[in-house]
N, C-alpha and C positions, 0 to 999 in steps of 0.2 A: 225247602233250598233252605241253607244255614246263613242265620245272619253275619255279615263281613266284619262287622263290627264286634267286636267281644265288648260284655258290659266294662265299665273302666274299675280299677282296682288300685286301691292307693298301699304302698308297702309301708309298716312301720315298726321299726326297730325301737323298743320301748324301753325306758330308765328303768323297769324292774319288771317284776312278776305280778304286782298286785293289781288290785283291780282297777283303781284309779288310773293307772298307767297301761292298763290291758282293756279293760272293758269299757271304761268312758271315750275314752277313742271311738271305740269302736260303734259306739250308742251316736257321735257325733256323724259319724260318717253314716248309719243308717237313717238317719233323721232325712240325711239328703239322697237317700238313696244307692248308695255307692256301698262296696263290699271293699273292708279291710283286712288285709292279712299283717298277722303278727308271726312272728318265730315258732316252733313246737315248743309246748313244755319242758322238753328233755334238753333242751340248750339254753332255756332259760335259769337267770338264776333263781334261786329258792332259798331266801332270805340269806342267811350269811355264807351259803354256797355260791360261789363267783358263778354266773354264766360260761359257756363253752365260746370263747373269743374267737378262735379259729372258726368255729361250727357257725358263728352269726356270722363272721361277715362272707363265710361261702354263702349263706342262707342271702344275704341283702346281694350280692353279685347273682342268683338263682331269679330273685325276684327282679331285678332291675333288664335282666335277660326275657321275660314274659314281657309280648307285645301290648297286652292288657294294663299291664302296671303304669299308670301316667303321672306317679308321683313318689318319690321316696321321702319317708319322715325318719330322722336318724338322730338318737340320743347317742351323743358323742361317748359318753361314760358306757353306756355299754358296748360299744363298739370298742374301746380302748380296756377297759377294766372289767367287763362282763356283769355290771351293773352297779348301782348309786351306792350300796354298800360296800363293794367292792372297791370302788373307787377311792375309800377312807381307811381300806384296809389291807388291799393287796400289796406284796411285794412286787412287784412286774417294774422293771427297770425302765428310765426315759427313754432308753432308746427303743425297748420292745413296743412302749405303746406307740411313741411317734409312727414306728413302723406299721404299725394296725391302718392310719390312716390312708394309706395307702389302696385299702380297699374303695375308698369314695373317689381318690384318683383313678382307680382303675373303672370304677363305676362310668366317670365320665367318658372315660377314653371310649369305651364300648359302646356307649350311648350319648352323645353329646346333646343332644334334644330333652333328655329326662330330665326333671326339675328334681334337685336336692334340698329339703330344708332339713335344716339340724340345730341341735340344742347343745351347748354345755353347760356344764354348773360349775359354780364357785365354789370350793369345798367347805362346807360348813366346819364349824366349832362348835357345838353344842355346849349350852350352860348347864351343865349337870354332871353328875358322878355314874350317869348310867353308860355301861358298855355295849348295850344290846347293839345299835347300830354302829358302834366306833373300836379302835384298838381297844385291848382288852385293860388297858394300863389309864383309860377315861375313870373307871371304879375308884380309883386314889388321885388323880393329878386332873382332872374334866373341867371341874371348875376353873382351876387355877391356870390351864393352857387357854381356855377362854378367854380370861384376862389378861395374859400374854400379849395376845393378838390384837385386843383393845389397848394396850397399853402401847406395843411397837406402833401402831396406828397413828396413834398421839405424838411420837415422837418422828413422824416422816420427814418433816422439815428440816429437821435435825442434823449436825454434821458430826457430832460424837458417836461413836456405836460404843453404847454404855457395855461395862462385863454383864456377862447373862446373869448373876449371882445377884446383882443391882435389881433385874426385872421381875426374877420369879423364883420359888422356891423348888421347882419342878427339876428334878435330876436333867442334867445336860444328855444322857442319853435318853430319854423320855423326848426330850427337845429336839434331839437332832432324828430321832425316827420320824416324831411326827411333821415336822419342817420339811425333812426331804420330802416327805410325799408329797406335801402342798407344793414344793416347789417342782415335783416333776407334773403334779397336775394343773397350775398356771403355767406352766410351759408351754401344754399340752393345749389349753386355752388361746392364749398368743398363736400357736399354731394353725385354730381354726381360722383366726384373722386372716391368715395367711390364704387359706385354703379361699375365701371370700376373696380376698385381691388378685387370683390366678384365676377365678368362675369355676373354680371345682365345685362350690357352692354356691347357689342361689339365692339362699336366704340363711340368715344365722342369727341364734337369739343366746346371749347368755344371761344364764339367770342363777339369781342366791337364794337358798331358803334356807331360814333360823338365822338371819344375819342382826346385824343392829349398827346405828351409826357410828359406832368404834370399834371395830374387828379387823380380824385377820383378813375376812373375805371383802371387807369394804376397802381396807388398803389395796387390794389386788384388784378391786375397781377401778380404783385411781390410774392406777399403772394399765388397764386394759384403756382405759377412754383416753390414755395418751395415745395409745397405736390406733386407736378408733379415729382420733383427731389426724393422726399424720399418715395415714392410708388412704387415697381416696375414695376406695369402697366402703372404709370404716364408717361410714357416716349410715350406711342400709342396715346395719348390725344394729339388735335392740339390746339394750342391757336393763336386767330388770329385778325386782323379786318373785319369785317363783319355783316350781321344782314341778310337782305329782301332776299338775295341770298343764304343763305346756305341750305335751304327747299331743292332748284333746286340741290346744288351741294350733298347733300347727297341722292336723290334720283336716282344722277349718281353713286354714289359711290353701290348702291345697286344692279343697274343695272349691274354694273361690278361684284361685289359679286355673284350674281345668274349665269350669263351667263358664270361665269369663265374668265374674261376678263380682263386683263390690257391694260388704254389707254396708250401712250407715247407722251410727248409735250415736244417741241424743242420751246423754249423761245428766241425771236429777237425783237430788237428794234433799231431804225435808229437814239436813241437819246442815245448813252451809258451811259453818265451824267445823263438822266433821271432815269435810272435803280436805282441808290443810291437815289433820292428825296422822302422824306414822302411825300405821298398826305395829301390835307387837309383832316380832322376829322379823320386822322388816326395817328398811332403812330409805324410803322416802315416803311422800303423802299420799293417801289413798288418790288424790284427782291424779297425779303424776302413773301412781301404778296402775291406774285403771285404764290413762290414757295409751301407755304402752301393750296393757293387755290387749287393747282393740288392734292398734296397730298389727301386733304377733298374729292374731287369727287373719289378717289379710282384709282388716276392715277399714273402715275413716269415722273418724269420730265429727260430729256437725252439733251446731247449739241447737237448734230444733228441728224435728221434721224427719228424723233420723227413721229408716225401716225399723229399727227397734229402739223404744227408751230403755233404758238402762239404770234401774232404780237401785241406788245404794242404802243400803242400812245402815248409819255410821259408826264407827268404832266407838266402843265404849270408853269414855273419857279414865274411867274409871282403870281399864285396861287387864277386866277379868279375864279367865281364861276356864272355858268350859270343861277343861280335863279334870279340873278342881271344883267341879259339880257346879249348883245353881248359884248365880248370884245371892247376895244376901238379899238385892229389893230389885226390884222391877222397875225400870223407866217409862211410866205410863207414858209421858209425854213424847217421848223417843216412837214408840210402837206406835200412838194414833197418828204419829204425822206421818209414818212410813205408811201403814194403812190406808190413811186419807190421799197421799201421793197415789199409791197403787190404784186406788177406787178411779178418781180423776184421771187420772192417765188411761185406765179401759176404757173406762165410758167414752171418754174422746176419739177411742177407735184403734187408740196406737198397741200395736207388740210390744209385751211389757216382761222383760226380765227382770227377775230380781236377786240382787248378790248382799246377803245378808252376814256381813263383814261386823259385826257388832261384837261378835266374840270368837276367839281361835278355839277352834276344834269342837264345834258344835253349833248349831242354829240358835236363834231366841226362841226359846217356845213360847212366850206371849207373843211374842209377833205373828208365828206362823199361826197358834190357836185362834187370835185374834184376824185373820187372815182366811182361816177355816170357816169362823162361823158368820164372814160376811161374805163368804161363797166366793172367794177370790182365787184359791188356789189353782182350782183347774181349767181358770183365764189366762195363767202365767204361760209364758212362752218357754221360760227355761226357770232352775231357783237351784240357788247352791247355799249353804253354810257351814262348811269343812275346813279344816285345819288351820289354813293363814289366811290373811285376804289375797293374798296374789292366788293360792288355791282354788280360793271361792271365785273370785273375778274371773279367772282365766276359763275354768270351766262353764260357765254360764256365760259366758260371750262366745266361746266355740258351739255349743248347742243350740245359740238365736242366731249366730251366722250362718249355722249349717239348714236352718229352717229358711232364710231367706234365700239361700242358695238353690235349696229344693225345692222353693216356689217356683223362683227362678225359670229354672232348666224344667218345670213340671214332674220333678222326681219327688216332690215332699213327701215323705210317710209319716201320717198323723197318727198312727199305732205307736212305731218306733221315738215320737218326739214324745206322745205320752208315758214309755216307757222310761226315757231318760229324764222327763219330770219327776216322775215316781220314784227314781231307783234314790236322787239325791233326797225328796223329801221324806223317805224311809232311812238313807242314811244320815242325813246330816240331824234332821229334828226328830224322827222316831227312833233310831239307835241313840246317836250322842247324846243328844241333849234330854231325852225321856230314860229309854233303857238301860243305857250304862250308868246314869247318873242313879236310878232306883236300885240298879240291880247287880251293878259292876262288883261291888265287893263279894259278894254272894258266887257269882259264876265263875271267877277268875279269882279264885286264891290262892292259886300258885305262880310263883314268879314265872315272868314269862320270857322266851316261850312255853307255854306248858306241857311238861313233858307225859303228862297220863290223858290217853285217846281218850277214855269214859270222860273225865270230866271235859275236854273238847267236845265231845259228843251232846252232853249234856246240857253246855251253854250253848251250843249250835241250835237246837231242839227249842229249849228255852226263848232264844232271842228271836228263832222263826216265829213261836205260837204270839208271842208280843207285839212282833213286828203286823202280824198278819189281822190283829183284832186291831191295830190303830188305824192300818189300810183299809180295813173294812167300816170304819166306825168315822172314822173324821177327813180321810184323805181322797181326792177325785180317783177311784179305781178304775173306775171307768172299765171295767171286765178284767182288769189285768190282777194277776195273785202270782205270788212269791214262788218261783219253782226250785228256787233251790238257795239255802244261806247256809255259806263257810265261813271259819275264819282262818284266812288264807295264810297267817304267819303267829297262830295259835295264841294272839295275845288280843287285848279287848280295844286295841286301837283301832282297827279297822275291819269288817266285815264285807265279804264277797255277795253279791247277789245277782240271782238272775232272774229277772221278770217274765212273764208269758201272758 
């Protein structure tokens, strides 16, 4: 006799095609013993080529029609624009993108009981002259456009509208193109608030990556908060720094909702002052960001005695970025304090998840080596140390929350949990902090994305060999090996790992 209850499935419309947006959420689901469905690669975006918005909408409707699907997790940027980069570069009109929201209304009409969790991003304005993920004019005007957003934010309460030339040297046609696209995206974000109010969405996160206390995106968050205050349902919306980790966090939230389990987190940091710091590329304190990441994952924060102790390795006061290489000096006291805290909490029998937010774009090498020497890495519930503090926090919380759900539901997959832990140790520490730092210049001599297939293959093979050596020499491999390593966007910034 066949099982009348099919294994539950969660459907994810990811932010883009990179591993952190596709494979990381899959790792989270696997820890709790649940299957995650994502769209086929042929309709997802590929770097600057947008995904097929119409086909993605149809895929979402198909997944909603499957009775085994118990939750939809939707990136609004994927649904409306075809992915993250497309949200910054596409010429789709406001009318066109708003019509694509009707897919969510149709899902609600067809399956009124199917929970839908969504995330929509406040568009970034990179403080750089790189057009790799931006419109082409970023190469000549990027930093000035970023500055314009900050200056306009500072004038938010002024009644006089200054001539454009008084604010920026950027040509008016460039400002128009950029600002019109931002306006379209802001209207879309406002529209998602209305979808919460009319119960189309069960949960909404509005997140922002690569922002600052004064920026175009931070000003837009002021206006969004106004409507969150005005709309009765607005108080359920979470707005915080993040982007690439949100899919994983919302998958954890879906797992918790389906199982009826609420994980609890106690937050601990060896550097009390670090909790009040605003990490680089963000616009709120570490403490506030951690709290919102916990809530986004469907969990709660408690003072002590949580299911998981979330240990934070506090941000560097000097704001070093690992993308620039190793810091000039190691803060031995900071490393020792975090190691001692992890050791004490593990020895007390607590489940410890470690969010290393010391530096953007890579783990604190000294910390991970010290944890390995103390034989603590394999005892961690989860680890992260990549990109921004929000990215790290959300991914660590998601994996740890999934483990709580899995244990409560008796579906916990220990091997999947080990793979999730090792994936982040290999990526965030072994690759970002060690291999890219030591060998990046030699492996990536070409401007990215690298056009030469031979160079890409050479880099992939070399990175795989070096990571395999580190995995065997110092990480808690437990029989896990690297089955596949790719450079998905043919650049040094991220790798794709498949462990088995």
